C-alpha positions as CSV (number, residue, x, y, z in Angstrom):
1,M,185.4,51.3,65.9
2,T,186.4,54.8,65.0
3,A,185.1,56.7,62.0
4,S,188.3,56.5,60.2
5,Q,188.5,52.7,60.7
6,Y,184.9,52.4,59.5
7,L,185.7,54.3,56.3
8,I,188.9,52.3,55.7
9,N,187.0,49.0,56.2
10,S,184.1,50.1,54.0
11,S,186.4,51.2,51.3
12,R,188.3,47.9,51.4
13,E,185.1,45.9,51.2
14,Y,183.9,47.9,48.2
15,A,187.3,47.6,46.5
16,I,187.2,43.8,46.9
17,Y,183.6,43.7,45.8
18,V,184.5,45.6,42.6
19,C,187.5,43.4,41.9
20,S,185.7,40.1,42.5
21,T,182.6,41.0,40.5
22,R,184.4,42.5,37.5
23,A,187.9,41.4,37.2
24,I,189.7,39.3,39.8
25,P,188.8,35.6,40.5
26,A,188.6,34.0,43.9
27,V,191.5,31.7,44.6
28,Q,189.2,29.0,46.1
29,D,187.1,28.2,43.0
30,G,188.6,30.4,40.2
31,L,185.3,32.2,39.7
32,K,184.1,35.8,39.6
33,H,180.7,36.6,41.3
34,G,178.5,36.3,38.2
35,Q,180.1,33.1,37.1
36,R,179.5,31.6,40.6
37,I,175.9,32.6,40.6
38,A,175.2,31.0,37.2
39,L,176.8,27.7,38.3
40,W,175.1,27.8,41.6
41,L,171.6,28.0,40.0
42,L,172.5,25.2,37.6
43,C,174.1,22.8,40.2
44,R,170.8,21.2,41.3
45,R,169.1,21.3,38.0
46,A,169.3,18.2,35.7
47,D,167.2,19.7,33.0
48,K,168.2,22.2,30.3
49,L,166.9,25.7,30.0
50,K,167.3,28.6,27.7
51,T,170.3,30.9,28.2
52,F,168.1,33.9,28.7
53,A,166.0,31.9,31.2
54,L,169.1,31.3,33.3
55,S,170.1,34.9,33.2
56,G,166.6,35.9,34.1
57,L,166.7,33.5,37.0
58,M,169.9,35.1,38.3
59,G,168.0,38.4,38.6
60,Y,164.7,36.8,39.8
61,E,166.5,35.1,42.7
62,R,168.0,38.5,43.6
63,L,171.5,37.1,43.3
64,Y,172.7,39.2,40.3
65,V,172.1,42.9,39.8
66,H,174.1,43.8,36.7
67,G,171.4,43.2,34.1
68,E,170.4,40.4,31.7
69,T,172.9,41.4,29.0
70,S,175.8,41.0,31.4
71,A,174.4,37.8,32.7
72,N,173.9,36.4,29.2
73,N,177.5,37.2,28.3
74,T,178.8,35.5,31.5
75,I,176.8,32.3,30.8
76,G,177.8,32.3,27.2
77,L,181.5,32.6,28.0
78,L,181.3,29.8,30.7
79,A,179.9,27.5,28.0
80,A,182.1,28.6,25.1
81,P,184.5,25.7,24.1
82,Y,187.0,28.0,22.5
83,K,187.3,30.2,25.6
84,N,187.7,27.3,28.1
85,N,189.8,24.2,28.2
86,V,187.0,22.6,30.2
87,P,183.6,24.5,30.0
88,M,181.8,24.5,33.3
89,I,178.4,24.8,31.5
90,E,177.3,22.5,28.7
91,G,176.0,24.7,25.8
92,L,173.4,23.4,23.5
93,G,173.4,25.4,20.3
94,Q,176.0,27.8,18.9
95,F,178.6,28.8,21.5
96,G,181.4,29.9,19.2
97,N,184.0,28.1,17.1
98,R,187.7,28.5,16.2
99,V,187.0,31.2,13.7
100,A,184.7,33.2,16.0
101,P,185.3,32.1,19.6
102,V,183.2,34.8,21.2
103,E,181.5,36.5,18.2
104,G,180.1,33.1,17.2
105,I,178.1,32.7,20.4
106,G,174.4,32.6,19.5
107,A,171.7,34.9,20.8
108,P,170.5,33.7,24.3
109,R,166.9,33.2,23.1
110,Y,168.2,30.5,20.7
111,T,170.7,28.7,22.8
112,E,170.2,26.4,25.8
113,V,172.5,25.4,28.7
114,R,172.6,22.7,31.3
115,R,174.9,21.4,34.1
116,A,178.1,20.1,32.7
117,K,179.5,16.7,33.6
118,A,182.9,18.3,34.2
119,A,181.3,20.7,36.7
120,E,179.7,17.8,38.5
121,A,183.0,16.0,38.8
122,I,185.2,18.9,39.7
123,M,183.3,21.9,40.9
124,Y,180.1,20.5,42.5
125,R,181.8,18.6,45.4
126,D,180.7,18.7,49.0
127,L,177.8,21.0,48.1
128,D,176.3,20.5,51.6
129,L,179.5,22.1,53.0
130,V,179.6,25.1,50.6
131,P,179.7,28.2,52.8
132,L,176.7,30.5,52.2
133,K,176.2,34.2,52.8
134,D,173.2,36.6,52.5
135,N,172.6,38.2,49.1
136,Y,172.6,42.0,48.8
137,D,169.3,42.5,50.6
138,G,169.1,39.4,52.8
139,S,166.3,37.8,50.9
140,N,168.3,34.8,49.6
141,K,171.5,32.9,50.2
142,E,174.4,32.6,47.8
143,P,177.7,30.7,47.9
144,V,180.9,32.3,49.2
145,H,182.8,29.9,47.0
146,F,182.6,26.3,45.8
147,L,184.8,23.5,47.0
148,P,186.4,22.1,43.8
149,L,188.9,19.3,43.7
150,L,191.4,21.3,41.6
151,P,192.7,24.8,41.7
152,M,190.3,25.9,39.0
153,V,191.8,29.4,38.7
154,L,194.6,27.8,36.7
155,L,192.4,25.6,34.4
156,N,190.6,27.8,31.9
157,G,192.6,31.0,31.9
158,I,191.4,34.4,33.2
159,S,192.1,38.0,32.5
160,G,190.7,41.1,34.0
161,V,191.4,44.7,34.9
162,A,190.0,46.7,37.8
163,V,191.1,49.9,39.5
164,G,194.5,49.2,40.9
165,W,194.7,45.6,39.9
166,S,194.9,43.4,36.8
167,T,195.3,39.6,36.3
168,E,196.5,37.5,33.4
169,I,196.3,33.8,34.3
170,L,197.1,31.3,31.5
171,P,195.1,28.1,31.0
172,R,196.4,24.6,31.8
173,S,195.3,21.2,30.7
174,L,193.0,19.2,32.9
175,K,195.4,16.3,32.9
176,G,198.3,18.6,33.8
177,L,196.3,20.2,36.7
178,I,195.4,16.9,38.1
179,Q,199.1,15.9,38.0
180,A,200.1,19.2,39.7
181,T,197.5,18.7,42.5
182,Q,198.6,15.1,43.0
183,D,202.3,16.2,43.2
184,A,201.4,18.9,45.8
185,L,199.3,16.4,47.8
186,N,202.3,14.0,47.8
187,G,204.7,16.7,49.0
188,A,206.8,16.6,45.8
189,K,209.5,19.2,45.5
190,T,208.7,19.7,41.8
191,I,205.1,20.4,40.7
192,R,204.5,19.0,37.2
193,G,201.8,19.8,34.7
194,L,201.7,23.6,35.0
195,E,202.7,24.4,31.4
196,P,200.2,26.6,29.6
197,H,197.9,24.7,27.4
198,F,195.2,25.7,24.9
199,E,192.9,22.6,24.5
200,R,191.4,23.3,21.0
201,Y,194.3,25.3,19.5
202,N,197.3,24.0,17.7
203,I,199.6,26.5,19.4
204,A,203.3,26.0,20.2
205,V,204.3,27.1,23.7
206,R,207.9,28.1,24.5
207,P,209.0,29.2,28.0
208,L,211.1,32.3,28.0
209,A,211.7,33.1,31.7
210,A,209.8,32.8,35.0
211,N,206.1,33.2,34.1
212,Q,207.0,34.4,30.6
213,Y,206.0,32.4,27.5
214,E,206.0,32.7,23.7
215,F,202.9,31.4,21.8
216,S,203.3,30.7,18.1
217,G,200.7,30.0,15.5
218,K,201.2,27.7,12.6
219,A,202.2,28.4,9.0
220,E,203.7,26.3,6.2
221,I,205.3,26.9,2.8
222,V,203.3,25.2,0.1
223,D,205.6,26.2,-2.8
224,T,207.9,29.1,-3.6
225,S,205.0,31.5,-4.1
226,T,202.4,30.1,-1.7
227,A,202.1,29.9,2.1
228,R,199.3,28.6,4.3
229,V,198.4,29.9,7.8
230,T,196.6,27.2,9.8
231,E,196.7,28.6,13.3
232,L,196.8,32.0,15.0
233,P,198.3,32.7,18.5
234,P,195.6,33.1,21.2
235,G,195.8,36.9,21.3
236,T,195.2,37.3,17.6
237,S,191.7,37.2,16.3
238,L,190.9,36.1,12.7
239,E,189.4,39.5,12.0
240,N,192.5,41.4,13.1
241,F,194.7,39.0,11.1
242,R,192.6,39.6,8.0
243,K,193.1,43.4,8.5
244,R,196.9,42.7,8.7
245,L,196.8,40.8,5.4
246,I,194.8,43.5,3.7
247,Q,197.5,46.0,4.8
248,M,200.1,43.7,3.3
249,E,198.2,43.6,0.1
250,E,198.0,47.3,-0.1
251,A,201.8,47.6,0.7
252,E,202.4,44.9,-2.0
253,T,204.3,42.7,0.4
254,I,201.9,39.9,-0.6
255,N,200.0,39.4,-3.8
256,R,196.7,38.3,-2.4
257,F,195.1,35.9,0.1
258,I,192.2,33.5,0.2
259,D,190.5,32.8,3.5
260,R,188.9,29.4,3.6
261,S,188.5,29.4,7.4
262,T,185.3,27.7,8.7
263,D,185.8,25.4,11.6
264,C,189.5,25.9,11.6
265,I,192.0,28.5,10.5
266,D,192.9,28.0,6.8
267,I,194.3,31.0,4.9
268,E,196.3,30.7,1.7
269,V,198.6,33.6,0.9
270,K,200.1,34.2,-2.5
271,F,203.5,35.9,-3.1
272,T,205.4,36.8,-6.3
273,R,206.9,33.8,-8.1
274,G,209.9,32.4,-6.3
275,H,209.6,34.8,-3.4
276,L,209.6,32.0,-0.7
277,R,212.5,30.0,-2.2
278,N,214.9,30.6,0.7
279,W,212.3,31.0,3.4
280,D,211.7,28.6,6.3
281,E,208.8,28.2,8.8
282,P,210.4,30.5,11.5
283,K,210.9,33.3,9.0
284,L,207.3,32.8,7.9
285,L,206.0,33.1,11.4
286,D,207.9,36.3,12.0
287,F,206.7,37.7,8.7
288,F,203.1,37.2,9.6
289,K,203.7,38.2,13.2
290,L,202.4,34.8,14.5
291,R,204.5,34.9,17.6
292,E,203.4,36.7,20.7
293,K,204.9,37.0,24.2
294,N,202.9,36.8,27.4
295,T,203.8,37.4,31.0
296,E,201.5,35.6,33.5
297,R,200.3,37.5,36.5
298,V,198.4,35.4,39.0
299,V,196.4,37.9,40.9
300,V,193.5,36.5,42.9
301,I,191.1,37.3,45.8
302,N,192.9,35.8,48.8
303,W,191.8,32.8,50.9
304,N,190.2,35.1,53.5
305,G,188.1,36.8,50.8
306,S,189.0,40.2,52.1
307,S,192.3,41.0,50.4
308,I,194.1,40.4,47.1
309,V,197.3,38.4,46.7
310,T,199.7,37.9,43.9
311,Y,201.4,34.5,43.3
312,S,204.8,34.8,41.6
313,D,204.8,31.0,41.3
314,P,201.7,29.0,40.2
315,A,203.2,25.9,41.9
316,Q,202.9,27.7,45.3
317,L,199.2,28.4,44.6
318,V,198.7,24.7,43.9
319,R,200.4,23.8,47.2
320,D,198.3,26.3,49.1
321,F,195.1,25.1,47.5
322,V,195.8,21.5,48.4
323,Q,196.3,22.4,52.1
324,W,193.1,24.5,52.0
325,R,191.1,21.7,50.4
326,L,192.4,19.1,52.8
327,G,190.9,21.1,55.6
328,W,187.5,20.6,54.0
329,Y,187.9,16.9,54.0
330,T,188.2,17.1,57.8
331,T,184.9,19.1,57.7
332,R,183.3,16.5,55.5
333,F,184.1,13.6,57.8
334,E,183.1,15.7,60.9
335,K,179.7,16.3,59.3
336,L,179.4,12.7,58.2
337,S,180.1,11.7,61.8
338,S,177.5,14.2,63.2
339,D,174.8,13.2,60.7
340,T,175.4,9.5,61.3
341,S,175.3,10.0,65.1
342,H,172.0,11.9,64.7
343,E,170.5,9.1,62.5
344,R,171.8,6.4,64.8
345,N,170.1,8.0,67.7
346,Y,166.7,7.6,66.0
347,W,167.3,3.8,65.7
348,V,168.5,3.6,69.3
349,I,165.2,5.1,70.3
350,L,163.4,2.4,68.4
351,R,165.6,-0.3,70.0
352,T,164.9,1.2,73.5
353,L,161.1,1.0,72.8
354,F,161.4,-2.6,71.7
355,Q,163.3,-3.5,74.8
356,A,160.8,-1.7,77.1
357,G,157.9,-3.7,75.6
358,F,156.4,-0.7,73.8
359,T,154.9,-3.0,71.1
360,K,152.6,-4.5,73.7
361,K,150.9,-1.2,74.2
362,L,150.4,-0.4,70.6
363,G,146.7,0.1,69.8
364,T,145.9,1.0,73.3
365,F,146.7,4.8,73.0
366,P,143.5,6.8,72.4
367,N,145.4,9.7,70.9
368,R,148.8,10.7,69.7
369,A,149.6,12.8,72.8
370,L,149.4,9.8,75.1
371,M,151.6,7.8,72.8
372,E,154.1,10.6,72.8
373,E,154.0,10.7,76.6
374,E,154.8,7.0,76.7
375,V,157.7,7.4,74.3
376,T,159.1,10.3,76.4
377,K,158.8,8.3,79.6
378,V,160.7,5.3,78.1
379,T,163.5,7.3,76.6
380,K,164.0,9.4,79.7
381,K,164.2,6.3,81.8
382,A,166.8,4.9,79.5
383,K,168.6,8.3,79.2
384,V,168.2,8.4,75.5
385,E,167.9,11.9,74.1
386,V,165.2,12.6,71.5
387,F,166.4,15.2,68.9
388,D,164.3,17.5,66.7
389,G,162.1,15.6,64.3
390,Q,162.8,12.2,65.8
391,M,159.7,12.1,67.9
392,D,157.5,12.7,64.8
393,R,159.3,9.9,63.0
394,V,158.7,7.5,65.8
395,L,155.0,8.4,66.2
396,S,154.5,8.2,62.4
397,L,155.6,4.6,62.2
398,A,152.7,2.4,61.2
399,T,151.6,-0.2,63.8
400,Y,152.2,-3.1,61.4
401,R,155.9,-2.1,61.2
402,W,156.6,-3.0,64.8
403,T,157.5,-6.7,64.2
404,K,160.3,-9.1,65.1
405,E,161.7,-8.6,61.7
406,F,161.8,-4.9,62.1
407,E,163.5,-5.3,65.5
408,A,166.2,-7.3,63.8
409,E,166.5,-4.5,61.1
410,V,166.9,-2.0,63.9
411,E,169.8,-3.9,65.3
412,R,171.5,-4.2,61.9
413,K,171.0,-0.5,61.3
414,I,172.7,0.4,64.6
415,A,175.6,-2.0,63.9
416,G,176.1,-0.4,60.5
417,F,176.1,3.1,62.0
418,D,178.6,2.0,64.7
419,A,180.9,0.7,62.0
420,D,180.6,3.9,60.0
421,L,181.3,6.1,63.0
422,A,184.4,4.0,63.8
423,S,185.6,4.4,60.3
424,Y,185.0,8.2,60.3
425,A,186.8,8.5,63.6
426,E,189.7,6.5,62.3
427,T,189.9,8.7,59.2
428,L,189.8,11.9,61.2
429,A,192.5,10.7,63.5
430,D,194.9,9.9,60.7
431,P,196.0,12.7,58.2
432,K,197.3,10.0,55.9
433,K,193.8,8.6,55.5
434,L,192.4,12.0,54.7
435,K,195.0,12.4,52.0
436,A,194.2,9.0,50.7
437,V,190.5,9.9,50.3
438,Y,191.6,13.1,48.3
439,A,194.1,11.1,46.3
440,G,191.4,8.5,45.4
441,E,189.0,11.3,44.1
442,L,191.8,12.8,42.0
443,D,192.4,9.3,40.5
444,E,188.7,9.1,39.6
445,L,189.0,12.5,38.0
446,K,191.5,11.1,35.5
447,K,188.7,9.0,34.0
448,L,186.7,12.1,33.2
449,K,186.0,12.6,29.5
450,V,185.5,16.2,28.4
């Protein structure tokens, strides 16, 4: 490698690192680095823990280097119900509300988090297959990406800006994303379910053009001098809307307003008598600037993890995701076959020892070494290989276990493994069967209550 090539590769790696940690999600699991680490440390924990304890653990495990404040913010946003259609972390305590989606997140010393059921069902699949890599100093392992059942990058909405790149991905409903994934799996020409959706907001969505949408809040005319605003578009905070109303008061375009917003948006606005007589709802929305336009830009870290790609059509991303995920079903069944073959081999060793009359010699071995020598002699003669750890398992079997009943159990075990191996081989040989497994898991996902 030349010096110039080295510099180019190093610069590219650093650029991708900056994008993936700060702004651009990975296409495989829809996560940025800090989010992935938080979910990774929670995935095998059934208990709850303080938010600040999880952020501290991210640093303690040497998997996150950007400080506790950044980690706390990452965890809080993953658990915030008004920032996610389906939160991947279950928050216990105050994690925001409609009035204050982010500002209302409690201090990390007062809130607790735990593994979410949605994450178990969608994100934490095939954990034994998740590819790992060294952390920054080689002292620990971290996931390259998870293996979710759905293209998670389209579920909760993501925005971010890094040097040279920015992304603005709109959220979709869980039900719609399942439908889109099923359509792609079935090879449908039209992918349904990809309309933007804000789960806990009463927002009207109107498509304008390719990847362009208009989001509208809600307002109603109570009488000829009173209007009520009951929803704001997603890009408008309550605080900014209040400032807008104060400016209207000062300009005398409204008389006054009363903000009764607590768990939901509820603002009463007073006008001069009869002012709203000829108004309708569309005019009211325009007056309060409760319509906003948004252009979606699906910019993600590519499948190879070393470049950035832009999808002009979210449906194509779903199709690509399904093909990528199907490849991991092949990997799953290959591993199942390998693990089953390994376990079957142990039981074949036991059968071989039974057939060779090994049980008659039990109790005659003065030490473990001579017993191991006899087992090695029998297995070599029968041309049965002994894999790592299997000799210890055989030698550790209590003498009372070597009975006729146990011999029958050995035969049943081997028959069961043979049936499993035949099933795995049949599935691996037929792409339709692999698709059927994926389709079945997507159907199960429809039962998920979030």
